[in-house]
A tleap script that builds the chain and sets N, CA, C and O, in Angstrom:
source leaprc.protein.ff14SB
mol = sequence {
  NMET LYS ALA ASP LYS HIE GLU VAL ARG GLY
  LEU PRO PHE LYS GLN ARG LEU LYS ILE LEU
  ASP GLU PHE GLY GLU ILE LEU ILE ASN THR
  VAL ARG ASP HIE SER LEU LYS MET SER MET
  SER TYR ALA THR GLY LYS SER VAL ASN GLN
  ILE LYS ALA ASN GLN TYR ASN VAL LEU SER
  GLN LEU SER GLU GLU GLN LYS GLU LYS VAL
  ASN ASP LEU LEU SER GLU THR ILE THR ASP
  VAL ILE PHE GLU PHE LEU HIE MET ILE ASP
  GLU ASN PRO ASP LYS MET GLU LEU ILE ILE
  LYS LYS ASP GLY VAL GLN TYR ASN TYR CYS
  ASP LEU THR GLU HIE ALA GLY SER GLU ILE
  ALA CYS PHE GLU ASP ASP GLY TRP ILE GLN
  ARG PHE SER LYS ILE GLY ARG PHE VAL CLEU
}
set mol.1.N position { 5.568 -24.558 -10.145 }
set mol.1.CA position { 6.184 -25.645 -9.346 }
set mol.1.C position { 5.572 -25.563 -7.896 }
set mol.1.O position { 5.768 -24.594 -7.163 }
set mol.2.N position { 4.883 -26.560 -7.571 }
set mol.2.CA position { 4.253 -26.612 -6.204 }
set mol.2.C position { 4.897 -27.699 -5.402 }
set mol.2.O position { 5.160 -28.776 -5.936 }
set mol.3.N position { 5.166 -27.460 -4.119 }
set mol.3.CA position { 5.783 -28.340 -3.242 }
set mol.3.C position { 5.281 -28.492 -1.852 }
set mol.3.O position { 4.913 -27.485 -1.246 }
set mol.4.N position { 5.234 -29.642 -1.307 }
set mol.4.CA position { 4.665 -29.799 0.045 }
set mol.4.C position { 5.616 -29.184 1.063 }
set mol.4.O position { 5.231 -28.555 2.049 }
set mol.5.N position { 6.843 -29.406 0.760 }
set mol.5.CA position { 7.898 -29.085 1.878 }
set mol.5.C position { 8.801 -27.877 1.048 }
set mol.5.O position { 8.166 -27.002 0.459 }
set mol.6.N position { 9.897 -27.864 1.029 }
set mol.6.CA position { 10.605 -26.644 0.592 }
set mol.6.C position { 11.260 -27.144 -0.718 }
set mol.6.O position { 11.776 -28.252 -0.868 }
set mol.7.N position { 11.156 -26.093 -1.710 }
set mol.7.CA position { 11.505 -26.340 -3.092 }
set mol.7.C position { 12.694 -25.472 -3.460 }
set mol.7.O position { 12.517 -24.254 -3.449 }
set mol.8.N position { 13.842 -25.939 -3.773 }
set mol.8.CA position { 14.982 -24.973 -4.429 }
set mol.8.C position { 15.587 -25.871 -5.456 }
set mol.8.O position { 15.947 -25.265 -6.465 }
set mol.9.N position { 15.771 -27.026 -5.459 }
set mol.9.CA position { 16.427 -27.790 -6.482 }
set mol.9.C position { 15.912 -27.403 -7.827 }
set mol.9.O position { 14.693 -27.317 -7.973 }
set mol.10.N position { 16.717 -27.160 -8.829 }
set mol.10.CA position { 16.356 -26.733 -10.069 }
set mol.10.C position { 15.692 -25.283 -10.300 }
set mol.10.O position { 15.196 -24.880 -11.352 }
set mol.11.N position { 15.786 -24.667 -9.211 }
set mol.11.CA position { 15.246 -23.203 -9.335 }
set mol.11.C position { 16.425 -22.322 -9.914 }
set mol.11.O position { 17.530 -22.284 -9.372 }
set mol.12.N position { 16.094 -21.599 -11.086 }
set mol.12.CA position { 17.168 -20.812 -11.504 }
set mol.12.C position { 17.632 -19.708 -10.656 }
set mol.12.O position { 16.908 -19.058 -9.902 }
set mol.13.N position { 18.929 -19.536 -10.839 }
set mol.13.CA position { 19.706 -18.559 -10.052 }
set mol.13.C position { 18.988 -17.214 -9.909 }
set mol.13.O position { 18.839 -16.668 -8.816 }
set mol.14.N position { 18.525 -16.679 -11.129 }
set mol.14.CA position { 17.779 -15.310 -11.021 }
set mol.14.C position { 16.532 -15.416 -10.340 }
set mol.14.O position { 16.106 -14.401 -9.789 }
set mol.15.N position { 15.794 -16.602 -10.278 }
set mol.15.CA position { 14.738 -16.730 -9.535 }
set mol.15.C position { 14.912 -16.752 -7.994 }
set mol.15.O position { 14.198 -16.185 -7.167 }
set mol.16.N position { 15.963 -17.489 -7.786 }
set mol.16.CA position { 16.441 -17.384 -6.314 }
set mol.16.C position { 16.813 -16.074 -5.742 }
set mol.16.O position { 16.503 -15.726 -4.603 }
set mol.17.N position { 17.595 -15.251 -6.709 }
set mol.17.CA position { 17.857 -13.856 -6.196 }
set mol.17.C position { 16.642 -12.998 -6.133 }
set mol.17.O position { 16.599 -12.096 -5.296 }
set mol.18.N position { 15.617 -13.213 -6.979 }
set mol.18.CA position { 14.425 -12.497 -6.771 }
set mol.18.C position { 13.642 -12.723 -5.539 }
set mol.18.O position { 13.138 -11.800 -4.900 }
set mol.19.N position { 13.549 -13.998 -5.212 }
set mol.19.CA position { 12.995 -14.309 -3.868 }
set mol.19.C position { 13.769 -13.843 -2.761 }
set mol.19.O position { 13.176 -13.372 -1.791 }
set mol.20.N position { 15.035 -13.913 -2.776 }
set mol.20.CA position { 15.834 -13.307 -1.737 }
set mol.20.C position { 15.701 -11.849 -1.716 }
set mol.20.O position { 15.531 -11.303 -0.627 }
set mol.21.N position { 15.759 -11.148 -2.795 }
set mol.21.CA position { 15.688 -9.677 -2.830 }
set mol.21.C position { 14.200 -9.189 -2.372 }
set mol.21.O position { 14.059 -8.085 -1.846 }
set mol.22.N position { 13.182 -9.996 -2.578 }
set mol.22.CA position { 11.874 -9.618 -2.001 }
set mol.22.C position { 11.833 -9.719 -0.547 }
set mol.22.O position { 11.341 -8.826 0.142 }
set mol.23.N position { 12.347 -10.805 -0.054 }
set mol.23.CA position { 12.446 -10.953 1.422 }
set mol.23.C position { 13.307 -9.988 1.959 }
set mol.23.O position { 12.874 -9.417 2.960 }
set mol.24.N position { 14.527 -9.624 1.513 }
set mol.24.CA position { 15.503 -8.610 1.845 }
set mol.24.C position { 14.804 -7.177 1.958 }
set mol.24.O position { 14.879 -6.459 2.956 }
set mol.25.N position { 14.156 -6.889 0.856 }
set mol.25.CA position { 13.484 -5.549 0.900 }
set mol.25.C position { 12.502 -5.485 2.085 }
set mol.25.O position { 12.496 -4.463 2.770 }
set mol.26.N position { 11.669 -6.506 2.376 }
set mol.26.CA position { 10.855 -6.467 3.613 }
set mol.26.C position { 11.568 -6.384 4.775 }
set mol.26.O position { 11.167 -5.636 5.667 }
set mol.27.N position { 12.680 -7.109 4.922 }
set mol.27.CA position { 13.537 -7.163 6.140 }
set mol.27.C position { 13.997 -5.800 6.398 }
set mol.27.O position { 13.674 -5.195 7.421 }
set mol.28.N position { 14.782 -5.283 5.440 }
set mol.28.CA position { 15.412 -4.048 5.449 }
set mol.28.C position { 14.408 -2.831 5.828 }
set mol.28.O position { 14.795 -1.907 6.542 }
set mol.29.N position { 13.254 -2.884 5.367 }
set mol.29.CA position { 12.385 -1.747 5.477 }
set mol.29.C position { 11.518 -1.873 6.733 }
set mol.29.O position { 11.242 -0.840 7.341 }
set mol.30.N position { 11.071 -3.041 7.165 }
set mol.30.CA position { 10.265 -3.128 8.338 }
set mol.30.C position { 11.088 -3.490 9.541 }
set mol.30.O position { 10.645 -3.249 10.664 }
set mol.31.N position { 12.106 -3.980 9.393 }
set mol.31.CA position { 13.032 -4.334 10.677 }
set mol.31.C position { 14.062 -3.330 10.753 }
set mol.31.O position { 13.981 -2.500 11.659 }
set mol.32.N position { 15.008 -3.284 9.946 }
set mol.32.CA position { 16.230 -2.535 10.098 }
set mol.32.C position { 15.944 -0.948 10.219 }
set mol.32.O position { 16.272 -0.244 11.175 }
set mol.33.N position { 15.229 -0.509 8.991 }
set mol.33.CA position { 14.997 0.948 8.883 }
set mol.33.C position { 13.901 1.404 10.123 }
set mol.33.O position { 14.052 2.479 10.704 }
set mol.34.N position { 12.944 0.602 10.414 }
set mol.34.CA position { 12.081 1.077 11.336 }
set mol.34.C position { 12.766 1.055 12.732 }
set mol.34.O position { 12.500 1.949 13.535 }
set mol.35.N position { 13.677 0.020 13.061 }
set mol.35.CA position { 14.489 0.017 14.289 }
set mol.35.C position { 15.288 1.251 14.362 }
set mol.35.O position { 15.234 2.030 15.313 }
set mol.36.N position { 16.050 1.404 13.297 }
set mol.36.CA position { 17.027 2.416 13.268 }
set mol.36.C position { 16.355 3.818 13.408 }
set mol.36.O position { 16.845 4.625 14.198 }
set mol.37.N position { 15.226 4.146 12.655 }
set mol.37.CA position { 14.570 5.359 12.779 }
set mol.37.C position { 14.000 5.662 14.208 }
set mol.37.O position { 13.925 6.811 14.642 }
set mol.38.N position { 13.636 4.649 14.849 }
set mol.38.CA position { 13.198 4.783 16.265 }
set mol.38.C position { 14.312 5.060 17.125 }
set mol.38.O position { 14.222 5.974 17.945 }
set mol.39.N position { 15.424 4.321 17.019 }
set mol.39.CA position { 16.525 4.449 17.952 }
set mol.39.C position { 17.309 5.870 17.670 }
set mol.39.O position { 17.778 6.564 18.573 }
set mol.40.N position { 17.373 6.178 16.313 }
set mol.40.CA position { 17.975 7.510 16.116 }
set mol.40.C position { 17.107 8.729 16.650 }
set mol.40.O position { 17.643 9.741 17.102 }
set mol.41.N position { 15.864 8.581 16.575 }
set mol.41.CA position { 14.921 9.612 17.204 }
set mol.41.C position { 15.236 9.743 18.710 }
set mol.41.O position { 15.355 10.856 19.222 }
set mol.42.N position { 15.368 8.618 19.406 }
set mol.42.CA position { 15.823 8.726 20.824 }
set mol.42.C position { 17.196 9.344 20.995 }
set mol.42.O position { 17.347 10.185 21.881 }
set mol.43.N position { 18.155 9.010 20.256 }
set mol.43.CA position { 19.420 9.473 20.398 }
set mol.43.C position { 19.579 10.999 20.147 }
set mol.43.O position { 20.386 11.683 20.777 }
set mol.44.N position { 18.745 11.491 19.171 }
set mol.44.CA position { 18.714 12.899 18.902 }
set mol.44.C position { 17.734 13.731 19.536 }
set mol.44.O position { 17.640 14.943 19.339 }
set mol.45.N position { 16.994 13.048 20.313 }
set mol.45.CA position { 15.981 13.942 21.198 }
set mol.45.C position { 14.709 14.333 20.380 }
set mol.45.O position { 14.037 15.321 20.676 }
set mol.46.N position { 14.433 13.555 19.395 }
set mol.46.CA position { 13.422 13.991 18.431 }
set mol.46.C position { 12.231 12.964 18.522 }
set mol.46.O position { 11.318 12.982 17.697 }
set mol.47.N position { 12.282 12.153 19.468 }
set mol.47.CA position { 11.226 11.004 19.637 }
set mol.47.C position { 9.909 11.709 20.127 }
set mol.47.O position { 9.936 12.516 21.056 }
set mol.48.N position { 8.885 11.409 19.537 }
set mol.48.CA position { 7.551 11.896 20.056 }
set mol.48.C position { 6.953 11.040 21.274 }
set mol.48.O position { 5.978 11.382 21.943 }
set mol.49.N position { 7.697 9.879 21.446 }
set mol.49.CA position { 7.268 9.121 22.623 }
set mol.49.C position { 7.959 9.640 23.868 }
set mol.49.O position { 9.158 9.481 24.097 }
set mol.50.N position { 7.031 10.325 24.715 }
set mol.50.CA position { 7.561 11.023 25.812 }
set mol.50.C position { 8.345 10.134 26.863 }
set mol.50.O position { 9.287 10.589 27.513 }
set mol.51.N position { 7.982 9.099 26.958 }
set mol.51.CA position { 8.569 8.061 27.955 }
set mol.51.C position { 10.101 7.856 27.404 }
set mol.51.O position { 11.074 7.986 28.147 }
set mol.52.N position { 10.197 7.541 26.092 }
set mol.52.CA position { 11.554 7.285 25.451 }
set mol.52.C position { 12.345 8.513 25.589 }
set mol.52.O position { 13.533 8.486 25.910 }
set mol.53.N position { 11.556 9.811 25.298 }
set mol.53.CA position { 12.432 11.008 25.240 }
set mol.53.C position { 13.091 11.207 26.560 }
set mol.53.O position { 14.265 11.572 26.618 }
set mol.54.N position { 12.285 10.951 27.752 }
set mol.54.CA position { 12.725 11.249 29.104 }
set mol.54.C position { 13.816 10.154 29.391 }
set mol.54.O position { 14.849 10.490 29.971 }
set mol.55.N position { 13.637 9.011 29.047 }
set mol.55.CA position { 14.586 7.946 29.337 }
set mol.55.C position { 15.907 8.245 28.659 }
set mol.55.O position { 16.916 7.754 29.165 }
set mol.56.N position { 16.014 8.955 27.624 }
set mol.56.CA position { 17.234 8.998 26.848 }
set mol.56.C position { 17.650 10.485 26.771 }
set mol.56.O position { 18.502 10.842 25.957 }
set mol.57.N position { 17.039 11.368 27.631 }
set mol.57.CA position { 17.320 12.749 27.488 }
set mol.57.C position { 18.809 13.090 27.895 }
set mol.57.O position { 19.186 14.231 27.629 }
set mol.58.N position { 19.552 12.368 28.410 }
set mol.58.CA position { 20.854 12.532 28.780 }
set mol.58.C position { 21.750 12.614 27.524 }
set mol.58.O position { 22.862 13.141 27.493 }
set mol.59.N position { 21.122 12.030 26.512 }
set mol.59.CA position { 21.862 12.068 25.164 }
set mol.59.C position { 21.916 13.546 24.528 }
set mol.59.O position { 22.755 13.917 23.708 }
set mol.60.N position { 20.922 14.280 25.028 }
set mol.60.CA position { 20.838 15.621 24.381 }
set mol.60.C position { 22.045 16.451 24.903 }
set mol.60.O position { 22.278 17.549 24.398 }
set mol.61.N position { 22.759 15.989 25.829 }
set mol.61.CA position { 24.016 16.669 26.373 }
set mol.61.C position { 25.153 16.578 25.339 }
set mol.61.O position { 26.077 17.391 25.332 }
set mol.62.N position { 25.053 15.565 24.470 }
set mol.62.CA position { 26.081 15.264 23.617 }
set mol.62.C position { 26.285 16.222 22.541 }
set mol.62.O position { 25.342 16.880 22.100 }
set mol.63.N position { 27.526 16.335 22.077 }
set mol.63.CA position { 27.724 17.361 20.878 }
set mol.63.C position { 27.125 16.588 19.622 }
set mol.63.O position { 26.873 15.383 19.638 }
set mol.64.N position { 26.939 17.377 18.599 }
set mol.64.CA position { 26.418 16.852 17.318 }
set mol.64.C position { 27.281 15.730 16.854 }
set mol.64.O position { 26.759 14.697 16.434 }
set mol.65.N position { 28.581 15.878 16.907 }
set mol.65.CA position { 29.455 14.830 16.378 }
set mol.65.C position { 29.242 13.562 17.209 }
set mol.65.O position { 29.124 12.496 16.606 }
set mol.66.N position { 29.180 13.593 18.599 }
set mol.66.CA position { 28.998 12.667 19.480 }
set mol.66.C position { 27.526 11.879 19.144 }
set mol.66.O position { 27.443 10.653 19.230 }
set mol.67.N position { 26.571 12.590 18.818 }
set mol.67.CA position { 25.295 11.996 18.466 }
set mol.67.C position { 25.359 11.308 17.064 }
set mol.67.O position { 24.682 10.306 16.836 }
set mol.68.N position { 26.143 11.837 16.177 }
set mol.68.CA position { 26.333 11.112 15.023 }
set mol.68.C position { 27.082 9.733 15.193 }
set mol.68.O position { 26.865 8.752 14.481 }
set mol.69.N position { 27.939 9.781 16.168 }
set mol.69.CA position { 28.608 8.457 16.395 }
set mol.69.C position { 27.665 7.541 17.044 }
set mol.69.O position { 27.679 6.344 16.758 }
set mol.70.N position { 26.868 8.016 17.878 }
set mol.70.CA position { 25.866 7.111 18.529 }
set mol.70.C position { 24.925 6.531 17.550 }
set mol.70.O position { 24.507 5.376 17.631 }
set mol.71.N position { 24.612 7.354 16.637 }
set mol.71.CA position { 23.666 6.831 15.440 }
set mol.71.C position { 24.412 5.865 14.547 }
set mol.71.O position { 23.818 4.869 14.135 }
set mol.72.N position { 25.737 6.101 14.205 }
set mol.72.CA position { 26.545 5.119 13.605 }
set mol.72.C position { 26.632 3.935 14.319 }
set mol.72.O position { 26.519 2.876 13.702 }
set mol.73.N position { 26.827 3.935 15.603 }
set mol.73.CA position { 26.753 2.669 16.333 }
set mol.73.C position { 25.393 1.940 16.374 }
set mol.73.O position { 25.332 0.711 16.380 }
set mol.74.N position { 24.308 2.735 16.402 }
set mol.74.CA position { 23.032 2.059 16.433 }
set mol.74.C position { 22.919 1.463 15.031 }
set mol.74.O position { 22.477 0.315 14.968 }
set mol.75.N position { 23.234 2.040 13.979 }
set mol.75.CA position { 23.176 1.505 12.678 }
set mol.75.C position { 23.942 0.191 12.518 }
set mol.75.O position { 23.441 -0.826 12.041 }
set mol.76.N position { 25.204 0.300 12.960 }
set mol.76.CA position { 26.127 -0.919 12.874 }
set mol.76.C position { 25.524 -2.006 13.762 }
set mol.76.O position { 25.505 -3.160 13.334 }
set mol.77.N position { 25.006 -1.706 15.026 }
set mol.77.CA position { 24.486 -2.726 15.804 }
set mol.77.C position { 23.236 -3.398 15.303 }
set mol.77.O position { 23.079 -4.611 15.445 }
set mol.78.N position { 22.324 -2.608 14.705 }
set mol.78.CA position { 21.122 -3.164 14.194 }
set mol.78.C position { 21.402 -4.091 13.047 }
set mol.78.O position { 20.862 -5.196 12.997 }
set mol.79.N position { 22.238 -3.664 12.117 }
set mol.79.CA position { 22.598 -4.333 11.017 }
set mol.79.C position { 23.257 -5.637 11.349 }
set mol.79.O position { 23.001 -6.650 10.698 }
set mol.80.N position { 24.156 -5.630 12.416 }
set mol.80.CA position { 24.971 -6.849 12.863 }
set mol.80.C position { 23.943 -7.773 13.394 }
set mol.80.O position { 24.033 -8.974 13.138 }
set mol.81.N position { 22.904 -7.273 14.165 }
set mol.81.CA position { 21.976 -8.235 14.857 }
set mol.81.C position { 21.245 -9.033 13.630 }
set mol.81.O position { 21.145 -10.260 13.616 }
set mol.82.N position { 20.804 -8.269 12.716 }
set mol.82.CA position { 20.221 -9.017 11.488 }
set mol.82.C position { 20.951 -10.100 10.944 }
set mol.82.O position { 20.516 -11.246 10.831 }
set mol.83.N position { 22.219 -9.651 10.567 }
set mol.83.CA position { 23.317 -10.636 9.978 }
set mol.83.C position { 23.384 -11.747 10.819 }
set mol.83.O position { 23.168 -12.867 10.357 }
set mol.84.N position { 23.696 -11.556 12.166 }
set mol.84.CA position { 23.932 -12.740 13.114 }
set mol.84.C position { 22.758 -13.519 13.206 }
set mol.84.O position { 22.859 -14.733 13.383 }
set mol.85.N position { 21.569 -12.927 13.101 }
set mol.85.CA position { 20.279 -13.894 13.254 }
set mol.85.C position { 20.398 -14.741 12.084 }
set mol.85.O position { 20.391 -15.960 12.255 }
set mol.86.N position { 20.515 -14.217 10.823 }
set mol.86.CA position { 20.450 -15.028 9.666 }
set mol.86.C position { 21.612 -16.063 9.613 }
set mol.86.O position { 21.502 -17.183 9.115 }
set mol.87.N position { 22.666 -15.589 10.148 }
set mol.87.CA position { 23.919 -16.617 10.216 }
set mol.87.C position { 23.583 -17.617 11.289 }
set mol.87.O position { 24.034 -18.748 11.107 }
set mol.88.N position { 22.952 -17.427 12.253 }
set mol.88.CA position { 22.603 -18.374 13.309 }
set mol.88.C position { 21.691 -19.417 12.842 }
set mol.88.O position { 21.689 -20.534 13.359 }
set mol.89.N position { 20.857 -19.064 11.808 }
set mol.89.CA position { 19.774 -19.996 11.112 }
set mol.89.C position { 20.714 -20.921 10.236 }
set mol.89.O position { 20.600 -22.145 10.302 }
set mol.90.N position { 21.586 -20.351 9.466 }
set mol.90.CA position { 22.500 -21.061 8.541 }
set mol.90.C position { 23.266 -22.054 9.542 }
set mol.90.O position { 23.237 -23.240 9.215 }
set mol.91.N position { 23.839 -21.773 10.531 }
set mol.91.CA position { 24.764 -22.553 11.226 }
set mol.91.C position { 24.026 -23.742 12.220 }
set mol.91.O position { 24.652 -24.575 12.876 }
set mol.92.N position { 22.623 -23.614 12.166 }
set mol.92.CA position { 21.900 -24.498 13.098 }
set mol.92.C position { 20.650 -25.211 12.180 }
set mol.92.O position { 19.468 -25.210 12.525 }
set mol.93.N position { 21.103 -25.722 11.126 }
set mol.93.CA position { 19.856 -26.201 10.295 }
set mol.93.C position { 19.255 -27.477 10.888 }
set mol.93.O position { 18.199 -27.873 10.395 }
set mol.94.N position { 19.804 -28.159 11.882 }
set mol.94.CA position { 19.040 -29.244 12.475 }
set mol.94.C position { 18.121 -28.847 13.526 }
set mol.94.O position { 17.271 -29.612 13.982 }
set mol.95.N position { 18.317 -27.467 13.967 }
set mol.95.CA position { 17.402 -26.876 15.128 }
set mol.95.C position { 16.348 -25.816 14.436 }
set mol.95.O position { 15.295 -25.579 15.029 }
set mol.96.N position { 16.610 -25.239 13.292 }
set mol.96.CA position { 15.767 -24.169 13.034 }
set mol.96.C position { 15.877 -23.923 11.380 }
set mol.96.O position { 16.858 -24.313 10.746 }
set mol.97.N position { 14.939 -23.346 10.866 }
set mol.97.CA position { 15.003 -22.947 9.429 }
set mol.97.C position { 14.129 -21.718 9.223 }
set mol.97.O position { 13.132 -21.614 9.938 }
set mol.98.N position { 14.374 -20.847 8.391 }
set mol.98.CA position { 13.562 -19.755 7.926 }
set mol.98.C position { 12.894 -19.970 6.653 }
set mol.98.O position { 13.542 -20.105 5.615 }
set mol.99.N position { 11.710 -20.006 6.688 }
set mol.99.CA position { 10.793 -20.340 5.429 }
set mol.99.C position { 10.263 -18.974 4.849 }
set mol.99.O position { 9.610 -18.172 5.516 }
set mol.100.N position { 10.622 -18.802 3.519 }
set mol.100.CA position { 10.111 -17.782 2.753 }
set mol.100.C position { 8.966 -18.361 1.806 }
set mol.100.O position { 9.250 -19.311 1.078 }
set mol.101.N position { 7.810 -17.875 1.791 }
set mol.101.CA position { 6.817 -18.208 0.895 }
set mol.101.C position { 6.653 -17.331 -0.373 }
set mol.101.O position { 6.640 -16.101 -0.339 }
set mol.102.N position { 6.535 -18.049 -1.443 }
set mol.102.CA position { 6.476 -17.235 -2.733 }
set mol.102.C position { 5.546 -17.970 -3.634 }
set mol.102.O position { 5.834 -19.103 -4.019 }
set mol.103.N position { 4.433 -17.368 -3.991 }
set mol.103.CA position { 3.478 -18.024 -4.918 }
set mol.103.C position { 2.946 -19.364 -4.449 }
set mol.103.O position { 2.724 -20.301 -5.216 }
set mol.104.N position { 2.748 -19.396 -3.077 }
set mol.104.CA position { 2.280 -20.675 -2.569 }
set mol.104.C position { 3.275 -21.834 -2.234 }
set mol.104.O position { 2.953 -22.917 -1.745 }
set mol.105.N position { 4.493 -21.446 -2.566 }
set mol.105.CA position { 5.544 -22.461 -2.432 }
set mol.105.C position { 6.621 -22.049 -1.267 }
set mol.105.O position { 7.134 -20.930 -1.256 }
set mol.106.N position { 6.873 -22.902 -0.433 }
set mol.106.CA position { 7.762 -22.579 0.567 }
set mol.106.C position { 9.236 -22.882 0.360 }
set mol.106.O position { 9.637 -23.983 -0.016 }
set mol.107.N position { 10.068 -21.784 0.641 }
set mol.107.CA position { 11.536 -22.047 0.371 }
set mol.107.C position { 12.368 -22.048 1.612 }
set mol.107.O position { 12.024 -21.250 2.483 }
set mol.108.N position { 13.308 -22.736 1.818 }
set mol.108.CA position { 14.174 -22.585 2.972 }
set mol.108.C position { 15.298 -21.368 2.625 }
set mol.108.O position { 16.024 -21.423 1.633 }
set mol.109.N position { 15.322 -20.399 3.480 }
set mol.109.CA position { 16.142 -19.312 3.146 }
set mol.109.C position { 17.637 -19.758 2.893 }
set mol.109.O position { 18.354 -19.264 2.023 }
set mol.110.N position { 18.007 -20.748 3.761 }
set mol.110.CA position { 19.351 -21.162 3.542 }
set mol.110.C position { 19.685 -21.933 2.372 }
set mol.110.O position { 20.860 -22.066 2.027 }
set mol.111.N position { 18.679 -22.475 1.708 }
set mol.111.CA position { 18.823 -23.039 0.416 }
set mol.111.C position { 18.818 -22.162 -0.630 }
set mol.111.O position { 19.170 -22.560 -1.740 }
set mol.112.N position { 18.434 -20.900 -0.435 }
set mol.112.CA position { 18.400 -19.826 -1.525 }
set mol.112.C position { 19.480 -19.031 -1.505 }
set mol.112.O position { 19.678 -18.267 -2.450 }
set mol.113.N position { 20.319 -19.087 -0.457 }
set mol.113.CA position { 21.585 -18.123 -0.395 }
set mol.113.C position { 22.845 -18.922 -0.398 }
set mol.113.O position { 22.870 -20.094 -0.020 }
set mol.114.N position { 23.820 -18.318 -0.801 }
set mol.114.CA position { 25.138 -19.082 -0.690 }
set mol.114.C position { 25.829 -18.820 0.668 }
set mol.114.O position { 26.665 -19.631 1.068 }
set mol.115.N position { 25.524 -17.740 1.385 }
set mol.115.CA position { 26.009 -17.506 2.657 }
set mol.115.C position { 25.019 -16.568 3.394 }
set mol.115.O position { 24.935 -15.369 3.126 }
set mol.116.N position { 24.364 -17.115 4.226 }
set mol.116.CA position { 23.237 -16.392 5.031 }
set mol.116.C position { 23.746 -15.150 5.652 }
set mol.116.O position { 24.773 -15.133 6.330 }
set mol.117.N position { 22.954 -14.024 5.393 }
set mol.117.CA position { 23.204 -12.862 5.919 }
set mol.117.C position { 24.217 -11.916 4.917 }
set mol.117.O position { 24.378 -10.702 5.048 }
set mol.118.N position { 24.780 -12.677 4.009 }
set mol.118.CA position { 25.747 -11.855 3.152 }
set mol.118.C position { 24.950 -10.873 2.266 }
set mol.118.O position { 25.504 -9.864 1.829 }
set mol.119.N position { 23.635 -11.158 1.990 }
set mol.119.CA position { 22.952 -10.196 1.145 }
set mol.119.C position { 22.793 -8.785 1.757 }
set mol.119.O position { 22.624 -7.798 1.042 }
set mol.120.N position { 22.849 -8.726 3.049 }
set mol.120.CA position { 22.906 -7.289 3.571 }
set mol.120.C position { 24.139 -6.521 3.013 }
set mol.120.O position { 24.007 -5.329 2.736 }
set mol.121.N position { 25.249 -7.106 2.847 }
set mol.121.CA position { 26.449 -6.704 2.056 }
set mol.121.C position { 26.727 -5.186 2.379 }
set mol.121.O position { 26.577 -4.357 1.481 }
set mol.122.N position { 27.146 -4.789 3.694 }
set mol.122.CA position { 27.456 -3.582 3.958 }
set mol.122.C position { 28.650 -2.971 3.151 }
set mol.122.O position { 28.773 -1.750 3.061 }
set mol.123.N position { 29.496 -3.811 2.586 }
set mol.123.CA position { 30.661 -3.257 1.988 }
set mol.123.C position { 30.403 -3.517 0.341 }
set mol.123.O position { 31.322 -3.407 -0.471 }
set mol.124.N position { 29.322 -3.798 0.045 }
set mol.124.CA position { 28.992 -3.813 -1.581 }
set mol.124.C position { 27.951 -2.759 -2.002 }
set mol.124.O position { 27.081 -2.382 -1.216 }
set mol.125.N position { 28.052 -2.326 -3.166 }
set mol.125.CA position { 26.971 -1.433 -3.699 }
set mol.125.C position { 25.792 -2.114 -4.100 }
set mol.125.O position { 24.834 -1.400 -4.395 }
set mol.126.N position { 25.665 -3.317 -4.170 }
set mol.126.CA position { 24.384 -4.029 -4.479 }
set mol.126.C position { 23.733 -4.818 -3.115 }
set mol.126.O position { 22.901 -5.719 -3.214 }
set mol.127.N position { 24.151 -4.421 -2.114 }
set mol.127.CA position { 23.676 -5.098 -0.945 }
set mol.127.C position { 22.158 -4.632 -0.712 }
set mol.127.O position { 21.660 -3.710 -1.358 }
set mol.128.N position { 21.515 -5.309 0.211 }
set mol.128.CA position { 20.101 -4.936 0.645 }
set mol.128.C position { 19.900 -3.629 1.087 }
set mol.128.O position { 18.985 -2.930 0.652 }
set mol.129.N position { 20.853 -3.188 2.086 }
set mol.129.CA position { 20.791 -1.926 2.653 }
set mol.129.C position { 20.910 -0.753 1.553 }
set mol.129.O position { 20.108 0.181 1.530 }
set mol.130.N position { 21.908 -0.871 0.704 }
set mol.130.CA position { 22.012 0.016 -0.328 }
set mol.130.C position { 20.921 0.142 -1.315 }
set mol.130.O position { 20.658 1.215 -1.857 }
set mol.131.N position { 20.267 -0.988 -1.552 }
set mol.131.CA position { 19.264 -1.091 -2.471 }
set mol.131.C position { 17.919 -0.627 -2.015 }
set mol.131.O position { 17.185 0.050 -2.734 }
set mol.132.N position { 17.562 -1.067 -0.611 }
set mol.132.CA position { 16.267 -1.007 -0.147 }
set mol.132.C position { 16.073 0.011 0.942 }
set mol.132.O position { 14.954 0.490 1.125 }
set mol.133.N position { 17.025 0.339 1.616 }
set mol.133.CA position { 16.889 1.201 2.897 }
set mol.133.C position { 16.469 2.626 2.411 }
set mol.133.O position { 17.023 3.208 1.480 }
set mol.134.N position { 15.361 3.156 3.190 }
set mol.134.CA position { 14.991 4.486 2.973 }
set mol.134.C position { 15.828 5.434 3.872 }
set mol.134.O position { 15.803 6.651 3.685 }
set mol.135.N position { 16.589 4.843 4.875 }
set mol.135.CA position { 17.383 5.631 5.669 }
set mol.135.C position { 18.833 5.553 5.181 }
set mol.135.O position { 19.545 6.552 5.282 }
set mol.136.N position { 19.281 4.472 4.683 }
set mol.136.CA position { 20.773 4.192 4.361 }
set mol.136.C position { 21.497 4.060 5.602 }
set mol.136.O position { 21.342 3.137 6.401 }
set mol.137.N position { 22.328 5.071 5.728 }
set mol.137.CA position { 23.303 5.124 7.021 }
set mol.137.C position { 23.902 3.758 7.461 }
set mol.137.O position { 23.441 3.191 8.451 }
set mol.138.N position { 24.859 3.255 6.785 }
set mol.138.CA position { 25.485 2.121 7.320 }
set mol.138.C position { 26.984 2.625 7.470 }
set mol.138.O position { 27.419 3.609 6.872 }
set mol.139.N position { 27.685 1.869 8.299 }
set mol.139.CA position { 28.996 2.371 8.707 }
set mol.139.C position { 29.962 1.362 8.161 }
set mol.139.O position { 29.836 0.183 8.494 }
set mol.140.N position { 30.950 1.752 7.316 }
set mol.140.CA position { 32.085 0.863 6.860 }
set mol.140.C position { 33.071 0.667 7.820 }
set mol.140.O position { 34.047 -0.039 7.566 }
savepdb mol mol.pdb
quit
């Protein structure tokens, strides 16, 4: 099925999910996990980036419990930013769209999903974070 523009009509549900999952795996691994890994290294004082280590060295004075809470906040915030970004695209279809390419065909993300951002599913066992994250660490 080749399309000049966006193609979704008639696309089987399982194929839509497969496209969304491929997108989600890339998003979780290259955006969420990378950002969380870097942020957590700053918060725990384990960053190899000396500039960032110096910038956030005050966090080394926190207790281990407090550091864990900071890491929870970082996880929650990064995940929320991704959700809100996808939701923003869904809420403004006249101004923007997110195109996913698969086998030379372009698909509008919002046409593939029932509720933009819900695939992150922090409260579900089958969400993108639970299935694709190498770090995990999400806060309920």
